[in-house]
C-alpha positions in Angstrom: -23.7 13.8 -9.2 -23.3 10.5 -11.0 -21.6 7.2 -10.3 -20.2 5.7 -13.5 -22.3 8.2 -15.5 -25.5 7.1 -13.8 -27.3 9.7 -11.8 -26.6 9.0 -8.0 -30.4 8.6 -7.1 -31.0 6.2 -9.9 -32.1 2.8 -8.6 -29.1 0.5 -8.3 -28.9 -2.6 -10.8 -25.8 -3.9 -8.6 -27.1 -6.6 -6.1 -24.4 -8.0 -4.0 -24.5 -11.4 -2.3 -24.6 -11.1 1.4 -21.2 -12.0 2.9 -19.3 -11.5 -0.4 -16.3 -9.3 -0.5 -15.7 -6.5 -3.1 -12.7 -4.2 -3.9 -13.7 -0.7 -4.8 -11.6 2.2 -6.2 -12.7 5.6 -5.0 -11.0 8.3 -7.2 -11.2 11.9 -6.0 -10.2 14.3 -8.8 -11.1 17.2 -6.5 -9.0 18.8 -3.7 -11.8 18.3 -1.3 -10.7 15.9 1.5 -14.3 14.5 2.1 -16.3 14.2 -1.1 -17.5 10.7 -0.6 -18.1 8.1 2.0 -20.0 5.1 2.9 -22.6 4.2 5.5 -23.8 1.0 7.1 -20.8 -1.2 5.9 -17.6 -2.3 7.3 -14.7 -1.5 5.0 -10.9 -1.3 5.0 -8.7 1.0 3.1 -6.2 -1.1 1.1 -4.3 1.7 -0.5 -3.9 5.4 -1.1 -2.0 7.0 -3.8 -1.7 10.4 -5.6 -3.3 10.7 -9.1 -3.1 13.1 -12.0 -6.5 14.6 -11.4 -6.6 16.6 -14.6 -5.5 13.6 -16.7 -8.1 11.3 -14.9 -10.9 13.6 -15.6 -10.0 14.1 -19.3 -9.8 10.3 -19.7 -13.2 9.9 -17.8 -14.9 12.4 -20.0 -13.6 10.6 -23.2 -14.9 7.3 -21.8 -18.3 8.9 -21.1 -18.5 10.6 -24.5 -17.5 7.2 -26.2 -20.5 5.4 -24.5 -18.3 3.6 -21.9 -21.0 4.1 -19.2 -22.8 0.9 -18.1 -26.2 2.4 -18.5 -27.0 1.7 -14.7 -25.3 -1.5 -14.3 -22.1 0.1 -12.6 -18.7 -1.3 -12.5 -18.6 -1.6 -8.7 -15.7 0.9 -8.7 
C-alpha cells in the first residue's frame, strides 16, 4: 500500500503544526466501503462525490510513471 507513491510504513516527512487545520482528499477508486480511516484525530467530512474510478486510476498511474510522486514528502491529500 502506498500514499502518494510512498510506502505506507515509510517514515513521514510531513510535520503538522499543532492546532493547524488541513483539508485532505480521500479518493477511493475501489468499491470497498471501508478501505481507509484515521485514528486519534478529530475530523469533519466536508464533501462526498462519485468519481470515475477507472479514469482516476489511469491518471494516477500516469502521474506516478512521470515521476509525479513527492519522494516521501506527501501532498497532504
